N, C-alpha and C positions, 0 to 999 in steps of 0.2 A: 678516337679512343683516348681515354684519359690515362696519362702516365701514372704508374704507381708511385705513391709517396715514399719517402725515405723510411718512414715507420713501417709501411707495408712490406717493403723490400727486406728490412731487417727482421721482421717477424716471419717472413716466408722463406728466407734463405739463410744460409750459414748458421743453422740451428745447432749443428755439431752433435756431439754426444753419441749415444748408442744407436746403431742402426739395426732395426728389427723388421722382419717382414710379417705382415698381418693381413689377412683377408677380411675385408669389410663387406658385410651383407646389409645393404640399405635399399629401401624402396627407390624406384626410378625417379620419383619426384625429388628426393634428396640429392641424387646425383645431378639432376637437372639444375637444381638451385646452386650446387657446388660449381657446376660449369658456368653458370651465369656470373657468380662471384669471380671465378678465375678469369673470365673474359673481361669483365669490367675493370678489374684491378691489374690486368696484364701479366698475370703469373704464367709460368711456363707449363705447369702441370697441376694435377689434383693434389699432389703431395705438398707443394708450396702453398696451395690454397688452404688445405687443412691446417697447416702450421699457422698460417695467418689467422684463421678463424679461432683456433684454440687460444692463441695469444690474446686476441681481442676479448674473448669471453673471460679469460684469466684476469685481464686488467679490469674489466667491469666488476668482477667479483673481489677485486683487491688482492688477488693471489700473486700478481706480477705488477711491476711498475713500468711505465712507458718512458 
């Protein structure tokens, strides 16, 4: 298994801010992809994985800087 990069760790953890609970309804294929990303990057849970993916897309779109 590949260790997560510093960038991945920073994007997936210590996000801080407001904590809110929200139920996500996604097709099983999306959950399976999320789990594959989680596993490959070595994140602890789906929450860390979602944070990482959101930050990656935000950087691609120029909304955030890495």
